N, C-alpha and C positions, 0 to 999 in steps of 0.2 A: 463859666469853666472854659478855658481854652487849652487844647493838647496839640502840640506842634502847631499844625496850621489851621486846625478845626476848631470851630466856636461850636460848644456843647451847653445847653442848658438842661439840668437835671432837676426832677421834681419827683416827690412821693417816696415811699419806701418799699421794700420787697425785693424779688427777683429782677434782675436788670433787663430792660428791654430796651433797644434803641430804634429809633424811629427815623426813617430817612425820606426826604420829600422829592418831588419831581423837578423836571427841568426848568430853570429859570425862577424857580420859587425859592422860599427858604423855610426853615423849621417852625415858623410861627403858623403854618397851616395846621399843624398837629396839638396847638395848644387845648382846644376842646378836648380832643382824645385824651391828651395827657391828664386834664383836669378829671375826666370821668373815671381813668383808671387809676390814679394816683393813690388809692387807698389800698390796693392790691399789688402795685409794682413800682419800681423805682425808673422812671421814664427818663431816657437820655434823649433830648431833641438836637439833632446834628444838622448845621449847615455844611452840606456837602462842599467840598473844595471848590473854590471859584464861585461860590454862592454866598449870598447873605453877607456875614461878618467874617466867613472863612477865607483865607487867602489860599493862593496854590503856588508852589515852589516849581511848577512845571506845567507843559502844556496837559490839559485833562485827558484822561483816559480811564477806562474801567478798571485797569490794573493799578494805577496810581491812587485811584479812590479807595480801592480795597486796602492797599497798603497802609494808608493813612488811618481808615478805621481800625484796621487790625493793629495798629501801634497804640492807638488811643484806648482799645479796650482790650486788655490782656486776659480777662477771665471770660467764661463762657455766657453767653447772652442769647436772647431771643430777639429776632430783628423783623420788624415791619418796614416794608419799602413800598413807595407809591410811584406808579410810572417808572421814570429813570431810576428812582430810589430802588425799585424793586429788581432792576437789573445789576444794579450795584450789589444790592444784597444777595442776589444768586449768585453773582461772582464770587463774593465773599464766602458764602457757604460752600463753594465748591472748592476754594483755595484753602479753607481753614475747617473742614467739616467737624473736628473736634470741639471747635469754639462755637458753633451755632446749634443751639438746642432746638430752635423751631424757627420757621420762615413763613412769614405773612406777605403775600404779594398782593397789593391792591392795584386794580386796573393796570397791570403790568404784564409784560409779554416777553418772550425770548428774542423777538424780532419785530421791531417798530414800524418797519417799512415793508411794503408788500413786494413779493418776490414771485416768479411764476409759479411756485410751488406753495405760496403763502399768501392767502388774502386777508387774514384776520389783522389788517395793520393798515397805516396810511398810506395812501397813494402816494407814489414817487413824485408826481406833479405837485402835490400839496407840500411835500418836504422840501422840494427844490425851491417854492414860491417862498417858504419861510426863509430858507437860507439867503435868497436873494433879495429880500427885503429886510433883513436884520441890519446889514450896513447902512441902507438909506434911512431907516426909520425903525431903529430897534424898541421904542416905547410903543409905537403903534403896532408893531409886530406881536409884542407880548400881548396888547390888548385883545388881538384878533385869535391869538393862541388860548387866552383865557375864554373867549366866545365858543370857540371848539370844545373846550372841556367840559362846558355845561350846556352844549347845544343838544335839544331834544330832552333834556332832564326836567324833572319837576323843579319848580321855582329858578327858573334858568337865570333871570333877571338878578334876582337877590343873591345868588350864589355867585354870579360874575362880579357884583358890586363887592362882595366879602373878598374873593380872591384878588381883586385889584387893590383893595386898602392893603392886603397883606403884603404885597408883591415888594414894596421897598421898605418894610418896616424895618429889615435888617440892612438897610442901604442899597444903593443901586449895583446891579451886577455889571460886571465889565464886558465889554463887547466881545473880547477874546474869549472869555468864558462861556458866553452864550454861543457863539459861533463852534467852539470846541465841544459843547455839550449836545447842540444840534447834531455834530458829526457823529458822536456816539450813538444818538438815536437813529441815525440813518444807516451806520454800517454794522452796529450789533445784530449778531445771528447766533444765539445760544442753543439752537434746537438740537444739535447733534451732541452736545455734552450735558443737556439739562437733566437727563435721567441719573446723573452722578448725584444729584441730590437725594439722600437718603434720609434726612430728617423729616419730621412731620411739617407739611406744608398747608396753610389756609390761603385760599384763593378766594377773594372778593371782588366782583366786577359788577357794572350796571349794565342791564340789558339794552340801554339805549347810548352806549358809549361808542363814539365814532372813531376815537384813535386808537383804543385797544378794544376791539369788539369783543362780546363775550365768547366767541367762537375761539379766541385764543386761550381763555379760561378753560372751555371744554378741552382743548387739544392739551393743555398743561395737566389737567386731572387725570387724563389717560396716560400721559407719558412719565407721570412722577409716581413712585411706588406707594407714598404716603401722604395723599393729597384729599384734601376736601375743598369742594366749589360750592360757592354761595353766590348767586346772582340776584341783586337787589332790583326788582321791578320798578320801573320809573327813573332810575339812577343813570347819569351819564358817566363822565370820567372822575367823578369826585363823590363817591359813596359815603365815604366818612362825613361829609359836610351836609349832602343832600338827605341822607338816611341816618342820621347819627344814632338813634335808639338801636336799630336793627344792628348797624354796624358794630357799636360798642357791644352788644350782647353777644355777638358771635365771637367777637375779638377777645373779650375777657374769658369766654368759656374755652377758646383755644389756648390762650396763653396760660391759664390755671393749669390745664391738662399738661402744659409742657414744663411746669415746674419742677 
C-alpha cells in the first residue's frame, strides 16, 4: 500500500495500530511485533518520509511527517513510535488529539540531545560526530549508530546483525534524508508542550539504553497525565527485539485496553 508519498504495509485484522520506526531504519524492524499482534489488531507498518520506500516531497521536518501520516490515516488509530518515530507520534498526537486513541513511545524522548537542563539524551559531541561523518561515509556511520543502539544490551552482537540486515531491505536511504532526520533529532525539544498529550501513553524503555536513557522515560511518566512506564532490565535501545516476549505482552495488554 502506498498513500501519497508513504509506503505502508498492513497485516492482521482488528483495531488499527500504526507502527513508526526510528532514524535511518524502515518499517521492517516491526515485522516480528506485527506478526505477534496480528490476531488482535490491524498493523500498519509505515516507512517514514525519506526512509525505506517512502519518498519525500520536501525537506524532512516533524510537521511534514505528521501531515503525511494524518492524510494517510483519516480514522482514529493507536500509534506505536520507536525513537525518532516516537517524536513523530507525539507530535501527531498533539496536532490531532481526536485521532490518536493511544500512544506508545518506545525508547523515545521529547529531547534527543543533552541540554544544560536535560541530561537524559545523547551528548552534543556524539551528535556532532554523526553529522560530520555522514557525508564522508554514511554506510559506516549507520553501522556505528546500530552499534550504539545495542551497546550494553543483552545479545548485542546478534541484535546488531539483525538490525544491519534490516537496514536496506526497503532500499538505501538518501543522504539528504539522513542528514535532515539527524537534524530533527538534534533540534527537537518537545518538553514544554508534551503535557498536552491527554491520551493513554505506554512508555517502554531499556535500562541500558545510552541513546534515550531510562531517565527520559521516568521524566515522561511524571509529565504525562495518563502514562505507564515499563523499563526492561538488560535492554538497550531496541527492547522490542531484545526482549520480545515481555515487550509484546505489555504492548498487547495496553493496546487492548485502548480499543
